[in-house]
C-alpha positions as CSV (number, residue, x, y, z in Angstrom):
1,X,4.6,133.6,218.4
2,X,2.6,136.8,218.3
3,X,4.4,140.1,218.7
4,X,2.6,143.2,219.9
5,X,3.9,146.8,219.6
6,X,2.1,149.7,221.3
7,X,2.3,153.3,220.3
8,X,0.4,156.5,220.8
9,X,1.2,157.3,224.3
10,X,2.3,160.7,225.4
11,X,1.7,163.7,227.7
12,X,-1.7,165.2,227.8
13,X,-3.7,167.6,230.0
14,X,-6.6,166.4,232.0
15,X,-9.7,166.3,229.9
16,X,-7.7,165.5,226.8
17,X,-7.7,162.5,224.5
18,X,-5.3,159.9,223.2
19,X,-5.6,156.9,221.0
20,X,-3.3,154.0,221.6
21,X,-2.5,151.5,218.9
22,X,-1.3,147.9,219.2
23,X,0.1,146.5,216.0
24,X,0.3,142.7,215.9
25,X,2.4,140.3,213.8
26,X,2.6,136.6,213.8
27,X,-1.1,136.3,214.3
28,X,-4.5,137.8,213.5
29,X,-6.1,140.1,216.1
30,X,-9.5,138.9,215.2
31,X,-8.5,135.4,216.3
32,X,-7.4,136.5,219.7
33,X,-8.8,138.0,222.8
34,X,-7.2,141.5,222.8
35,X,-6.9,143.5,225.9
36,X,-5.3,146.6,227.4
37,X,-3.8,146.7,230.9
38,X,-2.1,149.5,232.6
39,X,0.5,149.8,235.4
40,X,1.3,152.8,237.5
41,X,4.6,152.9,239.5
42,X,4.5,150.7,242.5
43,X,1.2,149.2,241.6
44,X,-0.1,146.0,240.1
45,X,-0.8,145.8,236.4
46,X,-4.6,146.2,236.2
47,X,-7.2,145.4,233.6
48,X,-8.5,148.3,231.5
49,X,-10.4,146.9,228.5
50,X,-10.7,143.8,226.3
51,X,-12.3,142.7,223.0
52,X,-13.2,139.0,223.1
53,X,-12.7,136.8,220.0
54,X,-15.6,134.4,220.5
55,X,-18.4,136.8,220.7
56,X,-17.1,140.2,219.8
57,X,-17.9,141.5,223.3
58,X,-16.1,144.3,224.9
59,X,-15.5,144.8,228.6
60,X,-14.2,147.7,230.6
61,X,-12.9,148.4,234.1
62,X,-15.4,150.5,236.0
63,X,-12.8,153.3,236.2
64,X,-12.7,153.8,232.5
65,X,-16.2,152.8,231.4
66,X,-17.7,155.6,229.3
67,X,-14.4,157.2,228.6
68,X,-12.3,154.5,226.9
69,X,-13.2,152.4,223.8
70,X,-11.4,149.3,222.6
71,X,-11.6,148.4,219.0
72,X,-9.8,146.4,216.3
73,X,-9.1,146.8,212.6
74,X,-8.6,143.4,211.0
75,X,-7.3,144.9,207.7
76,X,-4.5,146.6,209.7
77,X,-4.2,143.8,212.2
78,X,-4.2,146.4,214.9
79,X,-6.1,146.9,218.1
80,X,-6.8,150.4,219.5
81,X,-7.7,152.1,222.8
82,X,-9.4,155.4,222.3
83,X,-9.2,157.4,225.5
84,X,-11.2,160.6,226.2
85,X,-11.7,162.8,229.2
86,X,-8.4,161.7,230.6
87,X,-7.7,162.1,234.3
88,X,-4.4,162.3,236.2
89,X,-5.2,158.9,237.7
90,X,-5.1,157.4,234.2
91,X,-1.3,158.0,234.2
92,X,0.4,154.7,233.7
93,X,2.2,152.5,231.3
94,X,-0.4,150.9,229.0
95,X,0.2,147.4,227.7
96,X,-1.5,145.5,224.9
97,X,-2.1,141.8,225.5
98,X,-3.4,138.9,223.5
99,X,-4.9,135.6,224.6
100,X,-5.7,132.5,222.5
101,X,-8.6,131.8,224.8
102,X,-9.8,133.3,228.0
103,X,-12.8,133.6,230.2
104,X,-11.2,135.7,232.9
105,X,-10.6,138.6,230.7
106,X,-9.6,140.8,233.7
107,X,-6.8,138.5,234.8
108,X,-3.4,139.2,233.3
109,X,-2.5,135.5,233.7
110,X,-5.0,134.7,230.9
111,X,-2.8,136.5,228.4
112,X,-0.2,134.8,226.3
113,X,1.5,137.7,224.6
114,X,2.4,141.2,225.7
115,X,3.7,144.4,224.2
116,X,6.4,146.5,225.8
117,X,4.1,149.2,226.8
118,X,3.6,152.9,226.1
119,X,3.6,155.7,228.6
120,X,0.5,157.8,229.2
121,X,0.9,160.8,231.4
122,X,-2.0,163.1,232.3
123,X,-1.2,166.4,233.9
124,X,-3.6,168.2,236.2
């Protein structure tokens, strides 16, 4: 069983930056498809970014492309989400997720393991 723990969330002004971390145990992040999702109150959990295991490709939601960067550090067994130029609409709980295999990287049902989430609040 893989356990994921997110950290790095907080309150930031619009235009600011945050880096979220996802520390994994019980598995190696390089062997999994890692992803970030987010969920605002009353809304569905939506795809943000992923890093595929099979080709090392990255994918991003259109709403964050050019502003967010997903990465992984195998030595630390940690995945990251670097967020810049944050907007109030980025406010949500951000979740780290891992999948053993997955083609539909945008679909939350593809993911086997989830962290508890970290709150990101962007003020205007």
